[in-house]
Structure formats: C-alpha cells, structure tokens
C-alpha positions in Angstrom: 108.2 76.5 144.9 105.1 77.9 146.6 106.4 81.3 145.6 106.7 80.1 142.1 103.4 78.6 142.0 101.8 82.0 143.2 103.4 84.1 140.8 102.4 81.7 138.0 98.9 81.2 138.7 98.5 85.2 139.2 100.0 85.6 135.9 97.1 83.7 134.5 94.5 85.5 136.4 95.0 88.4 134.4 92.9 89.1 131.6 94.1 87.2 128.4 92.9 89.8 126.1 92.6 93.3 127.3 89.8 95.7 126.1 90.7 98.5 123.3 88.9 101.4 124.9 88.3 102.8 128.3 86.2 105.7 129.5 88.1 109.0 130.3 85.7 109.4 133.3 87.1 106.1 134.9 90.5 107.6 135.1 89.8 109.9 137.8 92.0 112.7 138.5 94.8 111.0 135.9 96.7 114.3 134.5 95.7 113.8 130.9 97.1 115.9 127.9 97.1 115.5 124.0 99.2 116.1 121.0 98.1 115.8 117.5 100.6 113.7 115.3 102.8 115.8 113.3 103.3 114.6 109.5 106.8 113.7 108.3 108.3 113.2 104.8 111.5 111.6 106.1 112.3 108.6 108.3 115.7 108.7 110.0 116.6 104.7 111.8 119.9 102.9 112.1 121.1 100.7 109.1 124.3 98.3 108.8 127.6 99.7 109.9 129.3 101.8 107.3 132.8 101.3 105.7 134.8 104.0 104.0 135.9 102.9 100.9 136.8 103.9 97.3 133.9 104.3 94.8 134.0 101.2 92.5 136.2 102.0 89.4 137.8 105.1 91.1 141.6 103.6 91.7 144.1 104.9 89.3 146.5 101.4 89.0 150.2 102.1 88.9 151.4 99.3 86.4 155.0 98.9 85.7 156.0 96.9 82.7 158.6 94.8 84.4 158.8 93.4 88.0 161.0 94.9 90.2 163.6 92.3 92.4 162.5 94.8 95.5 159.9 97.3 96.2 160.7 99.6 99.1 157.7 101.8 99.8 158.7 105.4 101.1 155.2 106.3 102.5 152.7 104.4 104.6 149.9 102.6 103.3 146.9 104.8 102.8 149.3 108.0 103.2 148.1 111.3 101.0 150.6 112.2 98.7 150.9 115.0 96.4 151.8 114.8 92.4 155.5 113.9 91.8 156.3 112.9 95.1 158.5 109.6 95.5 156.3 106.6 96.6 158.7 103.7 96.3 162.2 102.9 95.6 162.6 99.9 92.6 165.8 97.8 93.0 167.0 95.2 90.5 168.5 94.1 87.4 164.9 94.4 86.2 164.9 98.3 86.5 168.4 98.6 84.6 166.7 96.4 81.9 163.7 98.6 81.9 165.6 102.0 81.5 168.0 100.5 78.5 164.7 99.2 76.8 163.1 102.7 77.2 166.3 104.1 75.4 166.1 101.4 72.7 162.6 102.0 72.0 162.9 105.5 71.8 166.0 105.4 69.2 164.1 103.0 67.1 161.0 105.1 67.3 163.0 108.3 66.2 164.6 106.2 63.1 161.1 104.9 62.0 159.6 108.3 62.4 162.2 110.0 60.5 161.8 107.0 57.5 158.3 107.3 57.8 158.0 111.3 57.3 160.5 111.0 54.4 158.5 108.4 52.6 155.2 109.9 53.1 155.3 112.5 50.2 156.9 109.7 47.8 154.0 107.3 48.4 151.4 110.3 47.7 153.2 110.8 44.4 153.0 107.1 43.5 157.1 107.3 43.4 157.0 104.2 45.9 154.7 101.1 45.6 151.9 100.7 48.4 153.8 97.3 49.5 156.8 99.1 50.1 154.9 102.1 52.1 152.6 99.7 54.1 156.0 98.1 55.3 157.1 101.7 56.3 154.2 102.6 58.0 153.9 99.2 59.8 157.5 99.7 61.2 156.8 102.7 62.4 153.4 102.4 64.2 155.0 99.2 65.7 157.8 101.5 67.1 155.3 103.8 68.6 153.1 101.2 70.3 156.0 99.8 71.7 157.6 103.2 72.8 154.1 104.1 74.1 154.0 100.9 76.3 157.1 102.1 78.0 156.7 106.0 78.4 153.4 105.6 80.2 155.4 104.0 82.9 158.2 106.4 82.5 156.0 109.2 83.3 155.9 107.7 87.0 159.5 106.6 87.3 162.6 108.7 88.3 166.0 107.5 87.3 168.8 107.1 89.9 172.9 107.4 89.5 172.6 103.4 90.4 171.3 101.7 87.2 169.8 99.1 89.6 167.8 101.7 91.3 164.5 103.7 90.3 161.8 105.4 92.0 158.3 105.5 91.7 156.6 108.9 91.6 152.8 110.0 92.2 151.2 111.1 88.6 148.5 112.7 90.8 147.6 113.7 94.1 145.6 111.5 96.7 145.7 108.6 99.0 148.5 105.8 98.2 147.6 102.1 98.5 150.2 99.4 98.6 149.8 96.5 95.8 148.9 93.0 96.6 151.1 91.3 94.0 148.6 91.7 91.3 150.3 91.1 87.8 149.7 89.7 84.6 151.5 88.6 81.2 152.9 92.2 80.8 152.6 94.5 83.6 152.8 94.6 87.6 150.7 96.6 89.9 153.4 98.6 92.2 150.3 100.6 93.9 147.1 102.7 93.4 146.2 106.2 93.7 142.6 107.5 95.0 141.5 111.1 94.6 140.2 112.4 97.8 136.6 112.9 96.2 136.6 109.0 95.8 136.1 108.3 99.3 132.7 107.2 100.3 130.3 105.3 102.7 129.3 102.0 101.9 126.6 100.2 103.7 124.0 98.0 103.6 120.1 98.5 103.8 117.4 95.9 103.5 116.8 95.6 99.4 112.9 96.5 100.2 113.8 99.8 101.5 116.7 100.6 99.5 114.7 102.9 97.0 113.5 105.2 99.5 117.0 106.0 101.6 118.4 109.5 100.5 121.0 110.3 102.9 123.5 108.9 105.2 124.5 110.4 108.9 127.5 109.7 110.7 128.3 110.9 114.1 129.6 114.0 112.4 128.1 114.5 109.2 125.5 113.8 106.5 126.0 112.7 102.7 123.5 112.2 100.4 123.3 109.1 98.7 125.0 108.6 95.2 124.3 105.0 94.2 122.4 102.0 95.1 123.5 98.7 94.1 121.1 96.4 92.1 122.7 93.0 93.5 120.8 91.8 96.8 123.0 89.4 99.1 120.8 87.7 101.6 118.3 90.2 101.5 120.4 93.3 101.7 122.2 95.6 99.2 124.7 98.0 98.9 124.4 101.6 99.3 127.0 104.3 98.4 127.4 108.0 99.9 128.4 110.9 97.8 132.1 112.0 98.5 133.1 112.6 102.2 133.5 116.0 103.0 136.4 117.0 105.5 133.8 117.3 108.1 133.2 113.6 108.2 136.4 112.8 110.2 136.6 109.7 108.4 139.7 107.5 107.0 140.0 105.1 104.5 138.8 101.6 105.9 137.2 103.1 109.0 133.8 101.6 110.0 131.3 103.8 111.8 127.9 103.6 112.8 125.2 105.1 110.1 121.7 105.7 110.1 119.8 106.7 107.2 117.2 108.9 105.7 114.2 107.3 104.1 111.5 108.9 102.0 108.4 107.5 103.8 105.3 109.5 105.0 105.2 109.0 108.8 103.7 110.7 111.8 105.8 111.9 114.8 104.6 111.4 118.0 106.2 111.9 121.3 108.0 108.5 122.6 106.1 108.4 125.8 102.9 108.0 123.9 103.6 104.3 122.8 103.1 101.6 124.8 102.6 97.4 124.3 99.1 95.7 124.4 99.4 92.1 123.6 103.1 92.3 121.9 101.5 95.4 119.7 102.7 98.9 119.8 99.6 100.8 120.4 98.8 104.4 121.4 95.7 105.9 123.0 93.4 108.5 120.7 91.0 110.2 122.2 87.1 110.1 120.7 84.6 112.2 122.7 84.3 110.5 126.5 86.8 107.5 125.3 90.2 106.7 124.8 90.7 104.2 122.0 93.9 101.7 121.6 95.1 102.1 118.3 97.8 99.6 117.0 100.9 101.4 115.3 104.0 100.5 113.4 107.3 102.2 114.9 109.2 103.1 111.8 112.1 105.0 113.2 113.1 107.6 115.6 113.0 111.5 115.5 115.6 112.9 118.1 115.8 111.5 121.4 112.2 111.9 122.6 110.0 111.2 119.7 108.8 108.2 117.4 108.0 108.0 113.8 104.7 105.7 113.1 103.5 104.7 109.8 100.9 107.0 108.8 97.6 106.0 109.0 93.8 107.4 108.4 93.1 106.8 112.2 95.5 109.0 113.3 95.1 111.8 110.9 94.5 114.9 113.2 93.5 113.2 116.0 94.3 114.0 119.6 97.1 111.3 120.8 97.3 110.8 124.6 100.7 112.2 125.7 100.8 112.0 129.5 100.0 109.3 132.2 99.9 106.8 129.3 101.2 103.8 131.8 98.7 104.9 134.1 96.0 104.7 132.0 97.3 101.0 130.3 97.5 99.7 134.0 93.4 100.6 134.3 92.8 99.0 131.1 94.6 96.0 131.6 92.7 95.9 135.4 95.8 96.3 137.3 94.3 99.3 139.5 91.7 101.8 139.5 91.6 105.6 139.8 89.5 107.7 142.4 
C-alpha cells in the first residue's frame, strides 16, 4: 500500500500541462537530425475485412420450367466449369414430362407456322377476313412463345436413354454455384454461373471517406475501385473492386485483410518523429534555436517506418525532428536534463 501511495503521488507531481517549446541549447549533446515532410497525394490504411463476392447482377441463373424429383450435382459447389460440361443429373417423372412437352410444343409450332405462312399471302390480298387472319396469327405467336419457354431450358439440357433422366449442362464457362431451392410459379432455379471477371472484393469503409478511396490492396495484389454503394449501413458503405486478376489468388467467398488507397493531401514523415503529449499526436519542428511542439493528425501509414499526417501550413517545408525524439520529450516534460 505504501508503494502504491508513493507511485500515485509521484505521478501527480509531474507537470499537469507540458510546455510546448524547448530550447535546443538545453538539449546538450543529443544527436538531433531533421527531415522535411514529403507531400503525398494518397494515403494507405487498413479498412474492414474484404470478401470475394460476385458483382451484383452478374450471376446467370439456370432456371428450369419444371421441378425434378432429384437433382444430383456432378461438380462441387463453386467449381470452375467449361461450356457444355455436365453440371447435374436430373431425375424423376417431371424430366420425362419436360421432354414430351417440348416435343409437343415443337410439333404445334411447326403446324401453326406452316398455317401462318400459307395464309399470310391470302390476308395481304384480302382473300381472307381480318378476324380469320387474327386467329391464325394468334395461334402461331402463342405456339412460338410456349415453345420458346421450353427451348431456352432445352439449350442447357441433355437427354438420356432413360426418359426419367436428363443432365443440366453449362451454357457458358465460369464458376458454378448450387441452387438454394428458389422457385416461382413457372420455374425452378437449378444453379447459377458466375463468369470469372465477375469476382470482386467487397469491403466496407467509413461513409465520409468513401468518395476518396481509389484502390484496394490485399497481400498479393492491388485492384482499382469500380463502384461505391450509395446506401449507408451504420456509418459504413460498401466498396466494390474491379475484376480480380489471377495474381490475387483469392477464391469465391474467401475473406482477406484489405487496405485502401485514399486520395488525400498528406505529408510523409518518419514514424519515430511522432510522439504523444497530453494524449495528442505531435512532432517537434525547429524554428531557429527552438523546437516547437506541433500537434498532428495521423491519417495512415506508408511502409513499415513512415507515417502519413494531415497536411497543415505549420509543417510545410519545415524541419521535423527525426532522432532522439523520446529523449527530447523527456526533457520537455521535466523527466531529465541533458549535459
């Protein structure tokens, strides 16, 4: 208890507010060196963890006009696939019903199209009434729409010797994602294809800084920012990168530590130049034979041994102390004297 009382009392014996300048003559033989702050137009600093995600609206959904009783996937979720590759085996009576329905709709289309083509010259020469032609044309276009609804899926479908079996094939190359059971009154989603250039890094930045960000850095690559969302969620907004190059070595759904490049006028100084006085980041700036304490705002880091501070007129082309900073701080607050 006595030791605690002594330490506690000693702390309060220190000056409550440290002075803001010190004579260089009072620093004795300390090795004092100086640097001029270097202007910088870009600040790099850590932002929220990024995740590799498909760019909104880029997924090609593979919709089927029926609901198979069984969907047996033949590739792993998220696998890279080629155009025409089998993605899943579809089983059940609905598969058979689809193939029969497609054959029926194709036959009806051919009949209605033949009738349409045969009667068109008659209508143009006024040999048949407008109401008769309207009925013929309506039958043809209805048949064409009904056939087209099935034919779009037929382009992604491969039949099997077994009428109750068929295969979903990739309409284009990319990454294949399993379906989550989404369906509506007319179609069922069997999966999605994401093109390779749709993979982006999505991260969150402070809304008031969002307009200044220009690029994102990961451990392996740098990518430019493509879009900044306008929606703010608890002071943060989403930022999307340009398509990821292979050098990033990141996979769909993977999380990565991300730093951002922000367009902001700043000054670069050695990290050892910054010290804390009364809770405020500060530097020593030489003016004649005096070192003045100048408060600074640290806005980022440049490499391992330099900091970026917000540019202020007080620091423009001024010599900033870069050595013996801790020792000078100690003298400033009365912890020691130099001979």
